[in-house]
Steps between C-alpha positions, in 0.01 A plus 500: 500500500292815436261400223370796288169494324537364144442742219663597172779702358497862383522688176552857395422813286582748230792739439683653213754290310812662633802424716557698813836658585663291775600636838850492646635169627777404745777646283309805386371342177172330404359240737647158410326174595631148448221248422594144588281229348432319177347602173222269382367389165125536535246316284186717508209412265739278308728790434854508647639817659778597739400551866620476858589748772806650321268611216205635700689642797768637270239670282350671806834625627590627153175682444524664841845641419738241653746249359422137519780247503443125485662189648327202334536152354432442128489177306613415148137496406459869569471660155355834603689827518537653841341845485741796485350659813660219706870510582672167543692454829549126456342218293554141604483253215282190521361234263140612569297810569199501733190458276140523612164440332243750629138389520243770593162385633237698696732788606766247615821376351660156485872459428626181341879457515641385169873537577728648764866589563742266665742762638438713810587859587711504813642806674767293677760549229359806344635836603246772440661832560285770652451656163124454525249692702294186559468133417168341396496120536211340316556133389244306298597140576737459798805629310624742768682424826444780751795399720823701514383824338805721534356846440420810699197628316116450550366174372148429370376137470202342324405163652360337186804310381597382849180307565418356160521126442639484147441163321526475129162473318306557823310800633696718740409430861625644831685373803616673817844657525753639745682822407824594670480821704676810370502851653515653150163359398277796426199412289319163470231410243266210463146440381261368758503141372876483510515650849248258641695204350846627603481406866600858588286740702506875499689490834747248355578733209571795732717278717704399193586869448247635256374849570208526251275231355294510189218238483308487171138399455477481118231739366406602855827688561768456762587570862806679630628389841757703684637442853229722644206497263326341203300662217293353216526643148214433265545540122308768328532371144555130449683407183483195281863394494570269799854373449782661689291745710645371830854552364399853388354577842802390697750675271314830484442512876868412569613767254297767674622395843864513386417851392403581861130524425299400805329160512138621448592730216718224347201260509270753341747576220571125448127429481457764234795373306369138501161621386664687213699188408206260500282739292749659258868446592506131421445589136820704497691218662364233261588723205859517627543125549 
């Protein structure tokens, strides 16, 4: 496996509080992206708030002018209101919602799992019509099965929820994984710790079908790998809000790529958007939820 030097993840900078007008999608309307993965209930500084990829990725897609649809599992213990900027494609009912306790120490974060869902999201019996311009798959605790995806649109994948070992009342740890190949894989995202624990190399990921890879290094930025090149993007204004920045990065980059923006320009724009979010935008999101 190709080990990459350990670092940290990136953050981003300022922009006006506005929503951009979306570009045209597959059917001539606004770009539509289906986000597959669970909401979470996050305990941060003893305060409970809604979280998870549907929230953070959905917020990025919405702010950039797209429409974010969600396919997620929610438990009976979920008492929060789903933000109006998210459109519900399908909610699977469960007895529990994924719940994490976040512990921040010395620029690092520990996640303690307090509860998790019992159901899984499987594409085997789920017919997803090609209504969407792209599908973003980002589980938090092994709730998504990547087999039998019956779509004909680009797919983005975040590795985090495929390699986590999720045991109640224990800190999240990692184990290696095998992903099924798919020619529709487009964008892959992982932070460096997740990648180095996944058992997958850069070459492995390209062989699986991915065309572009985003590898995050916390406050040190991220690298973009394409089939022919790689480029490092260093943040210019590091923000204070750490939660969800990886989800924001993947969603914003994927959105720009679906809009036919080239990889380098998409990475630059995504970097700027995450800097805005971690400095200012998170306040808007927290006000909404």
